[in-house]
PDB file of N, CA, C and O in Angstrom:
ATOM      1  N   MET A   1    -145.742 -57.284  72.096  1.00  0.00           N
ATOM      2  CA  MET A   1    -145.103 -56.026  71.783  1.00  0.00           C
ATOM      3  C   MET A   1    -145.627 -54.991  72.767  1.00  0.00           C
ATOM      4  O   MET A   1    -146.837 -54.840  72.935  1.00  0.00           O
ATOM      5  N   LYS A   2    -144.705 -54.274  73.422  1.00  0.00           N
ATOM      6  CA  LYS A   2    -145.102 -53.283  74.406  1.00  0.00           C
ATOM      7  C   LYS A   2    -144.703 -51.890  73.936  1.00  0.00           C
ATOM      8  O   LYS A   2    -143.620 -51.692  73.385  1.00  0.00           O
ATOM      9  N   SER A   3    -145.560 -50.967  74.155  1.00  0.00           N
ATOM     10  CA  SER A   3    -145.189 -49.566  74.033  1.00  0.00           C
ATOM     11  C   SER A   3    -145.495 -48.975  75.400  1.00  0.00           C
ATOM     12  O   SER A   3    -145.993 -49.679  76.279  1.00  0.00           O
ATOM     13  N   GLU A   4    -145.209 -47.713  75.591  1.00  0.00           N
ATOM     14  CA  GLU A   4    -145.477 -47.117  76.894  1.00  0.00           C
ATOM     15  C   GLU A   4    -146.964 -47.112  77.209  1.00  0.00           C
ATOM     16  O   GLU A   4    -147.346 -47.101  78.379  1.00  0.00           O
ATOM     17  N   MET A   5    -147.814 -47.120  76.175  1.00  0.00           N
ATOM     18  CA  MET A   5    -149.242 -46.994  76.389  1.00  0.00           C
ATOM     19  C   MET A   5    -150.009 -48.308  76.218  1.00  0.00           C
ATOM     20  O   MET A   5    -151.070 -48.472  76.822  1.00  0.00           O
ATOM     21  N   GLU A   6    -149.506 -49.239  75.420  1.00  0.00           N
ATOM     22  CA  GLU A   6    -150.306 -50.425  75.167  1.00  0.00           C
ATOM     23  C   GLU A   6    -149.444 -51.676  75.067  1.00  0.00           C
ATOM     24  O   GLU A   6    -148.239 -51.618  74.822  1.00  0.00           O
ATOM     25  N   ILE A   7    -150.109 -52.807  75.266  1.00  0.00           N
ATOM     26  CA  ILE A   7    -149.491 -54.120  75.110  1.00  0.00           C
ATOM     27  C   ILE A   7    -150.312 -54.850  74.064  1.00  0.00           C
ATOM     28  O   ILE A   7    -151.541 -54.869  74.144  1.00  0.00           O
ATOM     29  N   ARG A   8    -149.653 -55.451  73.086  1.00  0.00           N
ATOM     30  CA  ARG A   8    -150.338 -56.207  72.041  1.00  0.00           C
ATOM     31  C   ARG A   8    -149.680 -57.573  71.895  1.00  0.00           C
ATOM     32  O   ARG A   8    -148.464 -57.715  72.029  1.00  0.00           O
ATOM     33  N   CYS A   9    -150.507 -58.569  71.620  1.00  0.00           N
ATOM     34  CA  CYS A   9    -150.017 -59.918  71.343  1.00  0.00           C
ATOM     35  C   CYS A   9    -149.270 -59.873  70.013  1.00  0.00           C
ATOM     36  O   CYS A   9    -149.804 -59.410  69.006  1.00  0.00           O
ATOM     37  N   ASN A  10    -148.044 -60.352  70.021  1.00  0.00           N
ATOM     38  CA  ASN A  10    -147.259 -60.346  68.793  1.00  0.00           C
ATOM     39  C   ASN A  10    -147.790 -61.330  67.756  1.00  0.00           C
ATOM     40  O   ASN A  10    -147.537 -61.154  66.564  1.00  0.00           O
ATOM     41  N   MET A  11    -148.523 -62.368  68.181  1.00  0.00           N
ATOM     42  CA  MET A  11    -149.009 -63.364  67.230  1.00  0.00           C
ATOM     43  C   MET A  11    -150.295 -62.915  66.543  1.00  0.00           C
ATOM     44  O   MET A  11    -150.369 -62.936  65.314  1.00  0.00           O
ATOM     45  N   CYS A  12    -151.303 -62.510  67.303  1.00  0.00           N
ATOM     46  CA  CYS A  12    -152.604 -62.167  66.701  1.00  0.00           C
ATOM     47  C   CYS A  12    -152.881 -60.668  66.658  1.00  0.00           C
ATOM     48  O   CYS A  12    -153.800 -60.229  65.966  1.00  0.00           O
ATOM     49  N   GLY A  13    -152.102 -59.882  67.386  1.00  0.00           N
ATOM     50  CA  GLY A  13    -152.280 -58.433  67.381  1.00  0.00           C
ATOM     51  C   GLY A  13    -153.281 -57.912  68.398  1.00  0.00           C
ATOM     52  O   GLY A  13    -153.498 -56.704  68.495  1.00  0.00           O
ATOM     53  N   LYS A  14    -153.896 -58.818  69.161  1.00  0.00           N
ATOM     54  CA  LYS A  14    -154.907 -58.412  70.146  1.00  0.00           C
ATOM     55  C   LYS A  14    -154.309 -57.420  71.154  1.00  0.00           C
ATOM     56  O   LYS A  14    -153.193 -57.597  71.643  1.00  0.00           O
ATOM     57  N   LYS A  15    -155.081 -56.384  71.442  1.00  0.00           N
ATOM     58  CA  LYS A  15    -154.671 -55.401  72.439  1.00  0.00           C
ATOM     59  C   LYS A  15    -155.045 -55.923  73.830  1.00  0.00           C
ATOM     60  O   LYS A  15    -156.188 -56.317  74.062  1.00  0.00           O
ATOM     61  N   ILE A  16    -154.093 -55.924  74.736  1.00  0.00           N
ATOM     62  CA  ILE A  16    -154.330 -56.303  76.124  1.00  0.00           C
ATOM     63  C   ILE A  16    -154.840 -55.059  76.845  1.00  0.00           C
ATOM     64  O   ILE A  16    -154.107 -54.088  77.038  1.00  0.00           O
ATOM     65  N   GLU A  17    -156.106 -55.110  77.235  1.00  0.00           N
ATOM     66  CA  GLU A  17    -156.721 -53.944  77.879  1.00  0.00           C
ATOM     67  C   GLU A  17    -156.037 -53.648  79.218  1.00  0.00           C
ATOM     68  O   GLU A  17    -155.651 -54.554  79.956  1.00  0.00           O
ATOM     69  N   GLN A  18    -155.902 -52.345  79.506  1.00  0.00           N
ATOM     70  CA  GLN A  18    -155.286 -51.889  80.745  1.00  0.00           C
ATOM     71  C   GLN A  18    -156.145 -50.812  81.386  1.00  0.00           C
ATOM     72  O   GLN A  18    -156.841 -50.061  80.703  1.00  0.00           O
ATOM     73  N   LYS A  19    -156.085 -50.753  82.696  1.00  0.00           N
ATOM     74  CA  LYS A  19    -156.683 -49.660  83.449  1.00  0.00           C
ATOM     75  C   LYS A  19    -155.608 -49.152  84.392  1.00  0.00           C
ATOM     76  O   LYS A  19    -155.071 -49.900  85.208  1.00  0.00           O
ATOM     77  N   GLN A  20    -155.305 -47.875  84.267  1.00  0.00           N
ATOM     78  CA  GLN A  20    -154.258 -47.242  85.069  1.00  0.00           C
ATOM     79  C   GLN A  20    -152.958 -48.033  84.978  1.00  0.00           C
ATOM     80  O   GLN A  20    -152.328 -48.325  85.995  1.00  0.00           O
ATOM     81  N   ASP A  21    -152.558 -48.378  83.746  1.00  0.00           N
ATOM     82  CA  ASP A  21    -151.329 -49.120  83.455  1.00  0.00           C
ATOM     83  C   ASP A  21    -151.287 -50.521  84.056  1.00  0.00           C
ATOM     84  O   ASP A  21    -150.209 -51.104  84.178  1.00  0.00           O
ATOM     85  N   MET A  22    -152.447 -51.075  84.436  1.00  0.00           N
ATOM     86  CA  MET A  22    -152.523 -52.433  84.971  1.00  0.00           C
ATOM     87  C   MET A  22    -153.252 -53.305  83.965  1.00  0.00           C
ATOM     88  O   MET A  22    -154.414 -53.040  83.656  1.00  0.00           O
ATOM     89  N   PRO A  23    -152.585 -54.364  83.432  1.00  0.00           N
ATOM     90  CA  PRO A  23    -153.267 -55.246  82.490  1.00  0.00           C
ATOM     91  C   PRO A  23    -154.500 -55.889  83.119  1.00  0.00           C
ATOM     92  O   PRO A  23    -154.457 -56.332  84.267  1.00  0.00           O
ATOM     93  N   MET A  24    -155.594 -55.937  82.367  1.00  0.00           N
ATOM     94  CA  MET A  24    -156.848 -56.504  82.857  1.00  0.00           C
ATOM     95  C   MET A  24    -156.995 -57.979  82.488  1.00  0.00           C
ATOM     96  O   MET A  24    -158.032 -58.586  82.754  1.00  0.00           O
ATOM     97  N   GLU A  25    -155.972 -58.550  81.883  1.00  0.00           N
ATOM     98  CA  GLU A  25    -155.902 -59.985  81.627  1.00  0.00           C
ATOM     99  C   GLU A  25    -154.430 -60.380  81.602  1.00  0.00           C
ATOM    100  O   GLU A  25    -153.557 -59.548  81.354  1.00  0.00           O
ATOM    101  N   ASP A  26    -154.168 -61.654  81.861  1.00  0.00           N
ATOM    102  CA  ASP A  26    -152.785 -62.108  81.911  1.00  0.00           C
ATOM    103  C   ASP A  26    -152.277 -62.403  80.503  1.00  0.00           C
ATOM    104  O   ASP A  26    -153.063 -62.677  79.596  1.00  0.00           O
ATOM    105  N   PHE A  27    -150.980 -62.346  80.331  1.00  0.00           N
ATOM    106  CA  PHE A  27    -150.344 -62.627  79.050  1.00  0.00           C
ATOM    107  C   PHE A  27    -148.918 -63.089  79.340  1.00  0.00           C
ATOM    108  O   PHE A  27    -148.394 -62.855  80.429  1.00  0.00           O
ATOM    109  N   ALA A  28    -148.301 -63.738  78.377  1.00  0.00           N
ATOM    110  CA  ALA A  28    -146.918 -64.198  78.511  1.00  0.00           C
ATOM    111  C   ALA A  28    -146.001 -63.171  77.867  1.00  0.00           C
ATOM    112  O   ALA A  28    -146.247 -62.702  76.756  1.00  0.00           O
ATOM    113  N   SER A  29    -144.944 -62.834  78.583  1.00  0.00           N
ATOM    114  CA  SER A  29    -143.943 -61.907  78.074  1.00  0.00           C
ATOM    115  C   SER A  29    -142.610 -62.651  78.062  1.00  0.00           C
ATOM    116  O   SER A  29    -142.128 -63.088  79.108  1.00  0.00           O
ATOM    117  N   VAL A  30    -142.016 -62.792  76.877  1.00  0.00           N
ATOM    118  CA  VAL A  30    -140.804 -63.581  76.714  1.00  0.00           C
ATOM    119  C   VAL A  30    -139.671 -62.676  76.244  1.00  0.00           C
ATOM    120  O   VAL A  30    -139.846 -61.846  75.352  1.00  0.00           O
ATOM    121  N   LYS A  31    -138.505 -62.854  76.866  1.00  0.00           N
ATOM    122  CA  LYS A  31    -137.306 -62.118  76.459  1.00  0.00           C
ATOM    123  C   LYS A  31    -136.164 -63.121  76.396  1.00  0.00           C
ATOM    124  O   LYS A  31    -135.897 -63.822  77.373  1.00  0.00           O
ATOM    125  N   LYS A  32    -135.490 -63.194  75.255  1.00  0.00           N
ATOM    126  CA  LYS A  32    -134.393 -64.135  75.062  1.00  0.00           C
ATOM    127  C   LYS A  32    -133.164 -63.402  74.560  1.00  0.00           C
ATOM    128  O   LYS A  32    -133.200 -62.758  73.512  1.00  0.00           O
ATOM    129  N   ALA A  33    -132.074 -63.502  75.314  1.00  0.00           N
ATOM    130  CA  ALA A  33    -130.781 -62.973  74.886  1.00  0.00           C
ATOM    131  C   ALA A  33    -129.980 -64.155  74.342  1.00  0.00           C
ATOM    132  O   ALA A  33    -129.629 -65.069  75.089  1.00  0.00           O
ATOM    133  N   TRP A  34    -129.698 -64.135  73.061  1.00  0.00           N
ATOM    134  CA  TRP A  34    -128.981 -65.229  72.421  1.00  0.00           C
ATOM    135  C   TRP A  34    -127.492 -65.100  72.682  1.00  0.00           C
ATOM    136  O   TRP A  34    -126.943 -63.999  72.679  1.00  0.00           O
ATOM    137  N   GLY A  35    -126.844 -66.235  72.908  1.00  0.00           N
ATOM    138  CA  GLY A  35    -125.426 -66.231  73.244  1.00  0.00           C
ATOM    139  C   GLY A  35    -124.588 -67.051  72.285  1.00  0.00           C
ATOM    140  O   GLY A  35    -124.972 -67.315  71.146  1.00  0.00           O
ATOM    141  N   TYR A  36    -123.437 -67.441  72.784  1.00  0.00           N
ATOM    142  CA  TYR A  36    -122.497 -68.231  71.993  1.00  0.00           C
ATOM    143  C   TYR A  36    -123.161 -69.479  71.431  1.00  0.00           C
ATOM    144  O   TYR A  36    -124.116 -70.002  72.006  1.00  0.00           O
ATOM    145  N   PHE A  37    -122.651 -69.941  70.319  1.00  0.00           N
ATOM    146  CA  PHE A  37    -123.091 -71.163  69.650  1.00  0.00           C
ATOM    147  C   PHE A  37    -124.494 -71.044  69.040  1.00  0.00           C
ATOM    148  O   PHE A  37    -125.104 -72.053  68.688  1.00  0.00           O
ATOM    149  N   SER A  38    -124.993 -69.840  68.919  1.00  0.00           N
ATOM    150  CA  SER A  38    -126.250 -69.637  68.199  1.00  0.00           C
ATOM    151  C   SER A  38    -125.957 -68.749  66.996  1.00  0.00           C
ATOM    152  O   SER A  38    -124.933 -68.069  66.941  1.00  0.00           O
ATOM    153  N   LYS A  39    -126.854 -68.769  66.056  1.00  0.00           N
ATOM    154  CA  LYS A  39    -126.710 -67.900  64.884  1.00  0.00           C
ATOM    155  C   LYS A  39    -127.193 -66.488  65.186  1.00  0.00           C
ATOM    156  O   LYS A  39    -127.132 -65.609  64.327  1.00  0.00           O
ATOM    157  N   LYS A  40    -127.673 -66.273  66.409  1.00  0.00           N
ATOM    158  CA  LYS A  40    -128.195 -64.959  66.807  1.00  0.00           C
ATOM    159  C   LYS A  40    -127.351 -64.342  67.928  1.00  0.00           C
ATOM    160  O   LYS A  40    -127.831 -63.465  68.647  1.00  0.00           O
ATOM    161  N   ASP A  41    -126.113 -64.787  68.082  1.00  0.00           N
ATOM    162  CA  ASP A  41    -125.246 -64.336  69.166  1.00  0.00           C
ATOM    163  C   ASP A  41    -125.282 -62.811  69.303  1.00  0.00           C
ATOM    164  O   ASP A  41    -125.022 -62.086  68.344  1.00  0.00           O
ATOM    165  N   GLY A  42    -125.607 -62.338  70.510  1.00  0.00           N
ATOM    166  CA  GLY A  42    -125.649 -60.909  70.775  1.00  0.00           C
ATOM    167  C   GLY A  42    -126.989 -60.256  70.486  1.00  0.00           C
ATOM    168  O   GLY A  42    -127.139 -59.051  70.686  1.00  0.00           O
ATOM    169  N   THR A  43    -127.960 -61.020  70.023  1.00  0.00           N
ATOM    170  CA  THR A  43    -129.278 -60.487  69.710  1.00  0.00           C
ATOM    171  C   THR A  43    -130.238 -60.756  70.863  1.00  0.00           C
ATOM    172  O   THR A  43    -130.229 -61.842  71.442  1.00  0.00           O
ATOM    173  N   VAL A  44    -131.064 -59.769  71.197  1.00  0.00           N
ATOM    174  CA  VAL A  44    -132.106 -59.937  72.205  1.00  0.00           C
ATOM    175  C   VAL A  44    -133.447 -59.832  71.497  1.00  0.00           C
ATOM    176  O   VAL A  44    -133.697 -58.872  70.767  1.00  0.00           O
ATOM    177  N   GLN A  45    -134.310 -60.819  71.713  1.00  0.00           N
ATOM    178  CA  GLN A  45    -135.644 -60.822  71.125  1.00  0.00           C
ATOM    179  C   GLN A  45    -136.676 -60.815  72.246  1.00  0.00           C
ATOM    180  O   GLN A  45    -136.494 -61.479  73.266  1.00  0.00           O
ATOM    181  N   GLU A  46    -137.769 -60.058  72.056  1.00  0.00           N
ATOM    182  CA  GLU A  46    -138.840 -59.969  73.042  1.00  0.00           C
ATOM    183  C   GLU A  46    -140.179 -60.071  72.330  1.00  0.00           C
ATOM    184  O   GLU A  46    -140.349 -59.554  71.226  1.00  0.00           O
ATOM    185  N   PHE A  47    -141.135 -60.747  72.977  1.00  0.00           N
ATOM    186  CA  PHE A  47    -142.490 -60.786  72.437  1.00  0.00           C
ATOM    187  C   PHE A  47    -143.483 -61.075  73.551  1.00  0.00           C
ATOM    188  O   PHE A  47    -143.129 -61.592  74.611  1.00  0.00           O
ATOM    189  N   ASP A  48    -144.737 -60.726  73.282  1.00  0.00           N
ATOM    190  CA  ASP A  48    -145.844 -60.976  74.207  1.00  0.00           C
ATOM    191  C   ASP A  48    -146.880 -61.823  73.489  1.00  0.00           C
ATOM    192  O   ASP A  48    -147.100 -61.666  72.288  1.00  0.00           O
ATOM    193  N   LEU A  49    -147.522 -62.734  74.240  1.00  0.00           N
ATOM    194  CA  LEU A  49    -148.583 -63.567  73.692  1.00  0.00           C
ATOM    195  C   LEU A  49    -149.790 -63.514  74.611  1.00  0.00           C
ATOM    196  O   LEU A  49    -149.662 -63.653  75.828  1.00  0.00           O
ATOM    197  N   CYS A  50    -150.970 -63.312  74.023  1.00  0.00           N
ATOM    198  CA  CYS A  50    -152.200 -63.414  74.809  1.00  0.00           C
ATOM    199  C   CYS A  50    -152.382 -64.884  75.206  1.00  0.00           C
ATOM    200  O   CYS A  50    -151.682 -65.755  74.690  1.00  0.00           O
ATOM    201  N   GLU A  51    -153.303 -65.156  76.106  1.00  0.00           N
ATOM    202  CA  GLU A  51    -153.477 -66.518  76.597  1.00  0.00           C
ATOM    203  C   GLU A  51    -153.892 -67.484  75.487  1.00  0.00           C
ATOM    204  O   GLU A  51    -153.420 -68.621  75.456  1.00  0.00           O
ATOM    205  N   ALA A  52    -154.762 -67.053  74.582  1.00  0.00           N
ATOM    206  CA  ALA A  52    -155.205 -67.922  73.484  1.00  0.00           C
ATOM    207  C   ALA A  52    -154.039 -68.291  72.573  1.00  0.00           C
ATOM    208  O   ALA A  52    -153.918 -69.446  72.166  1.00  0.00           O
ATOM    209  N   CYS A  53    -153.191 -67.338  72.252  1.00  0.00           N
ATOM    210  CA  CYS A  53    -152.041 -67.617  71.386  1.00  0.00           C
ATOM    211  C   CYS A  53    -150.999 -68.457  72.119  1.00  0.00           C
ATOM    212  O   CYS A  53    -150.330 -69.287  71.503  1.00  0.00           O
ATOM    213  N   TRP A  54    -150.857 -68.252  73.418  1.00  0.00           N
ATOM    214  CA  TRP A  54    -149.958 -69.087  74.224  1.00  0.00           C
ATOM    215  C   TRP A  54    -150.410 -70.548  74.132  1.00  0.00           C
ATOM    216  O   TRP A  54    -149.596 -71.445  73.911  1.00  0.00           O
ATOM    217  N   ASP A  55    -151.720 -70.776  74.303  1.00  0.00           N
ATOM    218  CA  ASP A  55    -152.254 -72.137  74.228  1.00  0.00           C
ATOM    219  C   ASP A  55    -152.015 -72.741  72.846  1.00  0.00           C
ATOM    220  O   ASP A  55    -151.645 -73.910  72.740  1.00  0.00           O
ATOM    221  N   ALA A  56    -152.221 -71.964  71.798  1.00  0.00           N
ATOM    222  CA  ALA A  56    -151.982 -72.441  70.425  1.00  0.00           C
ATOM    223  C   ALA A  56    -150.505 -72.771  70.218  1.00  0.00           C
ATOM    224  O   ALA A  56    -150.176 -73.766  69.573  1.00  0.00           O
ATOM    225  N   PHE A  57    -149.630 -71.954  70.753  1.00  0.00           N
ATOM    226  CA  PHE A  57    -148.185 -72.160  70.675  1.00  0.00           C
ATOM    227  C   PHE A  57    -147.807 -73.479  71.351  1.00  0.00           C
ATOM    228  O   PHE A  57    -147.053 -74.271  70.786  1.00  0.00           O
ATOM    229  N   LEU A  58    -148.326 -73.714  72.551  1.00  0.00           N
ATOM    230  CA  LEU A  58    -147.987 -74.933  73.292  1.00  0.00           C
ATOM    231  C   LEU A  58    -148.515 -76.192  72.615  1.00  0.00           C
ATOM    232  O   LEU A  58    -147.891 -77.248  72.719  1.00  0.00           O
ATOM    233  N   ARG A  59    -149.643 -76.105  71.929  1.00  0.00           N
ATOM    234  CA  ARG A  59    -150.193 -77.272  71.235  1.00  0.00           C
ATOM    235  C   ARG A  59    -149.272 -77.778  70.127  1.00  0.00           C
ATOM    236  O   ARG A  59    -149.393 -78.926  69.701  1.00  0.00           O
ATOM    237  N   ARG A  60    -148.367 -76.945  69.665  1.00  0.00           N
ATOM    238  CA  ARG A  60    -147.439 -77.344  68.601  1.00  0.00           C
ATOM    239  C   ARG A  60    -146.239 -78.129  69.137  1.00  0.00           C
ATOM    240  O   ARG A  60    -145.487 -78.692  68.341  1.00  0.00           O
ATOM    241  N   PHE A  61    -146.037 -78.186  70.444  1.00  0.00           N
ATOM    242  CA  PHE A  61    -144.905 -78.884  71.032  1.00  0.00           C
ATOM    243  C   PHE A  61    -145.047 -80.397  70.855  1.00  0.00           C
ATOM    244  O   PHE A  61    -146.136 -80.944  71.031  1.00  0.00           O
ATOM    245  N   GLN A  62    -143.978 -81.054  70.516  1.00  0.00           N
ATOM    246  CA  GLN A  62    -143.958 -82.516  70.443  1.00  0.00           C
ATOM    247  C   GLN A  62    -143.900 -83.125  71.845  1.00  0.00           C
ATOM    248  O   GLN A  62    -144.466 -84.192  72.080  1.00  0.00           O
ATOM    249  N   ILE A  63    -143.227 -82.460  72.764  1.00  0.00           N
ATOM    250  CA  ILE A  63    -143.136 -82.894  74.161  1.00  0.00           C
ATOM    251  C   ILE A  63    -143.922 -81.883  74.986  1.00  0.00           C
ATOM    252  O   ILE A  63    -143.575 -80.702  75.008  1.00  0.00           O
ATOM    253  N   PRO A  64    -144.975 -82.332  75.664  1.00  0.00           N
ATOM    254  CA  PRO A  64    -145.808 -81.390  76.426  1.00  0.00           C
ATOM    255  C   PRO A  64    -145.014 -80.672  77.523  1.00  0.00           C
ATOM    256  O   PRO A  64    -144.048 -81.211  78.063  1.00  0.00           O
ATOM    257  N   VAL A  65    -145.439 -79.462  77.832  1.00  0.00           N
ATOM    258  CA  VAL A  65    -144.801 -78.708  78.910  1.00  0.00           C
ATOM    259  C   VAL A  65    -145.159 -79.338  80.256  1.00  0.00           C
ATOM    260  O   VAL A  65    -146.173 -80.024  80.382  1.00  0.00           O
ATOM    261  N   THR A  66    -144.330 -79.100  81.237  1.00  0.00           N
ATOM    262  CA  THR A  66    -144.605 -79.554  82.595  1.00  0.00           C
ATOM    263  C   THR A  66    -145.455 -78.496  83.274  1.00  0.00           C
ATOM    264  O   THR A  66    -145.138 -77.308  83.211  1.00  0.00           O
ATOM    265  N   GLU A  67    -146.527 -78.916  83.919  1.00  0.00           N
ATOM    266  CA  GLU A  67    -147.405 -77.986  84.639  1.00  0.00           C
ATOM    267  C   GLU A  67    -147.445 -78.363  86.109  1.00  0.00           C
ATOM    268  O   GLU A  67    -147.530 -79.539  86.463  1.00  0.00           O
ATOM    269  N   THR A  68    -147.383 -77.358  86.950  1.00  0.00           N
ATOM    270  CA  THR A  68    -147.570 -77.520  88.396  1.00  0.00           C
ATOM    271  C   THR A  68    -148.511 -76.435  88.865  1.00  0.00           C
ATOM    272  O   THR A  68    -148.674 -75.421  88.186  1.00  0.00           O
ATOM    273  N   GLU A  69    -149.133 -76.629  90.012  1.00  0.00           N
ATOM    274  CA  GLU A  69    -150.018 -75.613  90.569  1.00  0.00           C
ATOM    275  C   GLU A  69    -149.285 -74.841  91.639  1.00  0.00           C
ATOM    276  O   GLU A  69    -148.541 -75.405  92.440  1.00  0.00           O
ATOM    277  N   LEU A  70    -149.510 -73.527  91.639  1.00  0.00           N
ATOM    278  CA  LEU A  70    -148.978 -72.703  92.714  1.00  0.00           C
ATOM    279  C   LEU A  70    -149.749 -72.973  93.986  1.00  0.00           C
ATOM    280  O   LEU A  70    -150.971 -73.122  93.961  1.00  0.00           O
ATOM    281  N   LYS A  71    -149.047 -73.035  95.087  1.00  0.00           N
ATOM    282  CA  LYS A  71    -149.714 -73.238  96.368  1.00  0.00           C
ATOM    283  C   LYS A  71    -150.316 -71.943  96.897  1.00  0.00           C
ATOM    284  O   LYS A  71    -151.373 -71.940  97.529  1.00  0.00           O
ATOM    285  N   GLU A  72    -149.614 -70.835  96.622  1.00  0.00           N
ATOM    286  CA  GLU A  72    -150.083 -69.523  97.042  1.00  0.00           C
ATOM    287  C   GLU A  72    -149.908 -68.553  95.898  1.00  0.00           C
ATOM    288  O   GLU A  72    -148.899 -68.586  95.193  1.00  0.00           O
ATOM    289  N   MET A  73    -150.880 -67.699  95.716  1.00  0.00           N
ATOM    290  CA  MET A  73    -150.773 -66.672  94.706  1.00  0.00           C
ATOM    291  C   MET A  73    -150.796 -65.315  95.400  1.00  0.00           C
ATOM    292  O   MET A  73    -151.676 -65.028  96.212  1.00  0.00           O
ATOM    293  N   LEU A  74    -149.823 -64.496  95.066  1.00  0.00           N
ATOM    294  CA  LEU A  74    -149.756 -63.164  95.671  1.00  0.00           C
ATOM    295  C   LEU A  74    -150.467 -62.164  94.825  1.00  0.00           C
ATOM    296  O   LEU A  74    -150.517 -60.984  95.174  1.00  0.00           O
TER     297      LEU A  74
END
């Protein structure tokens, strides 16, 4: 969940610390616009997850996510 001043993990509520509007730790930000053939057609949902909650979320998957390493980080 983002406001103009703060970012919080939607799962655990942890505040993502910022300095001069720059997050001091990484987090996942998800935005999904639902379309045809869904029960949420026309709805947009957004949420943020801290790294710990992201890891907990992924552990619930029956099929593991695919991971690759970046060759260069900007």
